[in-house]
C-alpha positions in Angstrom: 106.4 117.0 100.3 106.4 120.1 102.5 104.3 123.2 101.8 105.5 126.6 102.8 103.0 129.5 102.9 103.9 133.2 102.4 101.7 136.2 102.0 104.1 138.6 100.5 106.9 138.4 98.0 109.6 139.7 100.4 109.2 136.9 102.9 109.2 134.4 100.1 112.5 135.8 98.7 114.1 135.9 102.1 113.0 132.3 102.7 114.4 131.1 99.4 117.8 132.8 100.1 118.1 131.2 103.6 116.8 127.7 103.4 119.9 125.5 102.9 119.6 124.1 106.4 116.1 123.0 105.6 116.4 122.2 101.9 119.0 119.5 102.1 117.2 117.3 104.6 114.1 117.7 102.4 116.0 116.6 99.3 117.6 113.6 101.0 114.3 112.4 102.5 112.4 113.0 99.2 115.0 111.1 97.2 115.0 108.2 99.7 111.2 108.0 99.4 111.3 108.1 95.7 114.1 105.5 95.5 112.3 103.2 97.9 109.0 103.5 96.0 110.7 103.3 92.5 109.3 106.7 91.5 110.5 108.6 88.4 110.2 112.0 90.1 109.2 113.5 93.4 108.0 116.9 94.7 110.4 118.1 97.4 108.4 121.2 98.5 106.0 123.8 97.3 105.9 127.5 98.1 102.4 128.8 98.2 101.5 132.5 98.2 97.7 132.8 98.3 97.8 136.6 98.2 99.8 136.6 95.0 97.9 133.5 93.6 101.3 131.8 93.1 102.5 128.3 93.7 106.1 127.2 93.1 106.8 123.5 92.9 110.3 122.1 93.5 110.4 118.7 91.8 113.3 116.3 91.3 113.4 113.9 88.4 115.2 110.6 88.8 118.0 111.7 86.5 118.7 114.7 88.9 118.8 112.7 92.2 122.6 112.0 92.3 123.5 115.6 91.4 121.2 116.9 94.1 122.5 114.5 96.6 126.0 115.5 95.8 125.1 119.1 96.5 123.6 118.0 99.8 126.7 116.1 100.6 128.8 119.2 100.0 126.5 121.2 102.2 126.7 118.6 105.0 130.5 118.5 104.8 130.7 122.3 105.0 128.7 122.3 108.2 130.5 119.2 109.5 127.4 117.0 109.8 129.3 113.8 109.1 126.5 111.4 110.0 124.4 113.0 107.4 127.3 112.8 105.0 127.4 109.0 105.5 123.7 108.7 104.9 123.9 110.6 101.7 126.9 108.7 100.4 125.1 105.4 101.0 122.1 106.6 99.1 124.2 107.8 96.2 126.0 104.5 96.1 122.7 102.5 96.1 121.3 104.7 93.3 124.5 104.5 91.2 124.7 100.7 91.7 121.1 100.3 90.5 121.8 102.6 87.6 124.8 100.6 86.6 122.9 97.4 86.8 120.1 98.6 84.7 122.6 100.1 82.1 124.0 96.6 81.8 120.6 95.0 81.4 120.8 93.2 84.7 117.5 92.4 86.4 116.7 92.3 90.1 115.8 88.9 91.5 
């Protein structure tokens, strides 16, 4: 989880509008960590504004992982970062494989 601190609302809004380059690596790393540790959800980042007494938490639930990874995949394709595309595809495939196994009642050995 990454914390970002802002002391005014304008900087916070500008950051939220321009963080794609940072957000997608955070999503991928967070999902990898959650998947590896068999977590049900994970906090990706928090935005903290002490001056406004405000904290925003970006959290992903397990059911949202593949959708979020697909958005990251689309982003990486758009910026032609194909190594990241492969990493994301592999993670999506692992998650989908495990989901399909659990849907069929198969147990891990």
